[in-house]
C-alpha positions as CSV (number, residue, x, y, z in Angstrom):
1,M,-5.7,12.2,27.8
2,L,-7.1,14.3,30.5
3,E,-5.1,14.4,33.6
4,I,-7.0,15.0,37.4
5,P,-4.4,15.9,39.5
6,G,-3.8,13.2,42.7
7,L,-5.3,10.9,39.9
8,P,-2.8,8.0,38.7
9,L,-3.3,7.8,35.3
10,P,-4.4,4.2,33.8
11,E,-1.4,2.0,31.9
12,L,-2.3,2.9,28.1
13,V,-3.4,-0.3,26.1
14,T,-3.5,-1.1,22.4
15,R,-6.7,-2.7,20.6
16,Y,-6.6,-3.6,17.1
17,V,-9.9,-3.5,15.4
18,R,-11.4,-4.0,11.8
19,F,-14.2,-2.1,10.4
20,P,-16.7,-3.7,7.7
21,D,-14.8,-2.2,5.0
22,G,-11.8,-4.0,6.1
23,V,-9.4,-1.0,7.1
24,L,-8.0,-1.6,10.2
25,G,-6.9,0.3,12.8
26,R,-5.1,1.0,16.4
27,I,-6.9,2.6,19.6
28,E,-4.7,3.2,22.8
29,L,-7.0,3.5,25.4
30,G,-6.6,3.2,29.2
31,D,-6.6,0.1,30.8
32,G,-9.1,-1.7,31.6
33,L,-12.0,0.7,29.4
34,E,-14.2,-0.4,26.9
35,P,-14.8,2.0,24.0
36,E,-18.2,2.3,22.1
37,L,-17.7,1.0,18.7
38,P,-19.2,2.6,15.8
39,D,-21.8,-0.6,14.0
40,G,-19.9,-3.3,12.5
41,V,-16.3,-3.0,13.8
42,Q,-15.0,-5.6,15.8
43,F,-12.3,-5.7,17.7
44,V,-9.5,-8.3,16.7
45,T,-6.1,-9.8,18.1
46,K,-2.9,-7.8,17.6
47,E,-2.2,-11.4,15.7
48,V,-5.3,-11.4,13.5
49,Y,-4.5,-7.4,12.8
50,E,-0.8,-8.4,12.0
51,E,-1.8,-11.4,9.7
52,L,-4.5,-9.1,8.2
53,R,-1.9,-6.3,7.8
54,A,0.3,-8.4,5.8
55,A,-2.4,-10.3,3.2
56,M,-3.0,-6.5,2.5
57,R,0.3,-5.5,1.8
58,E,1.2,-8.5,-0.3
59,Q,-2.4,-7.7,-2.2
60,H,-0.8,-4.1,-2.7
61,D,2.7,-5.3,-3.8
62,T,1.0,-7.5,-6.0
63,R,-1.1,-5.0,-7.7
64,V,1.7,-2.3,-8.3
65,A,3.8,-4.9,-10.0
66,E,1.2,-5.6,-12.3
67,M,0.4,-2.3,-12.6
68,L,4.2,-1.5,-13.5
69,A,4.1,-4.6,-15.6
70,A,1.0,-3.5,-17.5
71,E,2.9,0.2,-18.0
72,K,6.2,-1.3,-19.3
73,D,4.2,-3.4,-21.7
74,A,2.7,-0.1,-23.0
75,R,5.7,1.5,-23.5
76,R,7.1,-1.3,-25.4
77,Q,3.7,-1.3,-27.4
78,Q,3.8,2.5,-28.0
79,Y,7.8,1.7,-29.0
80,E,7.0,-0.2,-31.6
81,D,4.4,1.2,-33.1
82,L,6.2,4.2,-33.5
83,V,8.8,2.2,-35.2
84,A,6.1,0.9,-37.5
85,A,5.1,4.2,-38.4
86,S,8.4,4.8,-39.4
87,I,9.6,7.0,-37.1
88,P,13.6,6.9,-35.9
89,E,14.0,4.6,-33.1
90,A,15.8,7.4,-31.3
91,T,12.7,9.6,-31.4
92,A,10.1,6.3,-30.8
93,R,12.4,5.6,-27.5
94,A,12.0,9.3,-26.3
95,L,8.7,9.2,-27.1
96,S,7.6,6.0,-25.8
97,G,10.0,5.8,-22.7
98,H,10.6,2.5,-23.8
99,G,14.2,1.2,-23.1
100,G,14.9,4.8,-21.4
101,P,15.6,5.5,-17.7
102,L,12.2,4.0,-16.7
103,D,12.8,1.0,-17.7
104,D,16.4,0.9,-15.5
105,D,14.2,2.3,-12.4
106,P,14.4,-0.5,-9.7
107,L,11.2,0.4,-8.8
108,L,9.8,-0.5,-11.9
109,T,11.7,-3.9,-12.9
110,G,11.6,-5.1,-9.2
111,A,15.0,-5.2,-8.6
112,G,16.3,-4.2,-5.1
113,S,13.2,-5.3,-3.6
């Protein structure tokens, strides 16, 4: 913020906004100032902002868990296909990653979360 000697700086206030595509944002501005928002952008309360963020986090966590489960299933299927093709088990595990370090990763198995 621009400082002008002799003029007190206004108290900063945090305002919360939601864009038309669902993106959330925070704006810090001087108390009493009202910015001109782009078309479709709306002010929301802090409570609404926090609720929307929590819902987004939950959706994100669910999607990540689904993707990780699908990856684990794909590694298992690749392993089974390799074994069915007479590839030795150790080689099939190494090639597919099934039953290896990725299966023990707490981020991939959901442990520790």
